[in-house]
N, C-alpha and C positions, 0 to 999 in steps of 0.2 A: 512895170519893171524900171528901176532906177539905173543910172550909169554904174553905180557901185555893184549892182547885181550881175553885170555883164562879165563874161569871161574875157581874157585878153584877146582870144581869137575873135570874139564878137566885137570888141572895141576896135580892133584893127580893121575888120570888115566894114564896120560903120564909117571909120575914117576914110578908107579907100573909096567907099561909095560917095561920101561927101566930096572928096577931091575930084572924082569923076564929074559929079554934078556941077561943082563950082568951075572947073576947067571948061566944061561944055558951055556954061553960061558966059564965061569970059571970052571965049573964042567963037561964040555963035555956032557951035556944032551940036549935033545930036549926042545925047549921053551914050547911046549904044556905039556910036562911031568912036567916041573918046575912049570907052572901055576897051574896044578892040585895039586901038592905037596904044593905050597904056599896056595892054598885054603883050603886044608885038615888040614894044621897046623896053620891056622889063620895068616899067614904071611901077607896076603893082608890087613887084619884089622890092624895089627901092623904097616905096612908101612903107611896106611892112618891116623892112630891115631897120629903117630909121624912124619908126613910129614914136619911140620914146622921146626923141627930140622934136620931131616935126609937129606932133599933135599939141605941143605946148606953144606953138608959134601962131602968128596971125595969118589971115587968109592970103594977103599979098606975099608974105614970106614963103608960105607953102607953095603957092602957085608959081612963084619965081623959082623955087628950088626944082619943081617939076619941069618947068620950061628949060632951065639950065641943064638938068639931067638929060632931057631928050636931045638937046642941042649938042652937048659935049660928052655925055656919059652913055646914053642909051641909043644915040644915033637917030637922026631924023632926016 
């Protein structure tokens, strides 16, 4: 299945999963712990809402946006 065959829901789910894995690697945490933290601080909603812009950016920009959101928007 190519990326063009995925539904928007599937693309967003894949993007959120990628963000969880990359954030976990960057912060030396387990992915399941990051997933729980993202859920608790509404990061998943943030990523889904801003998918159209965020998925076109580079890894450092995306992870920076997540960090900023948790510090200033989602509360940490």
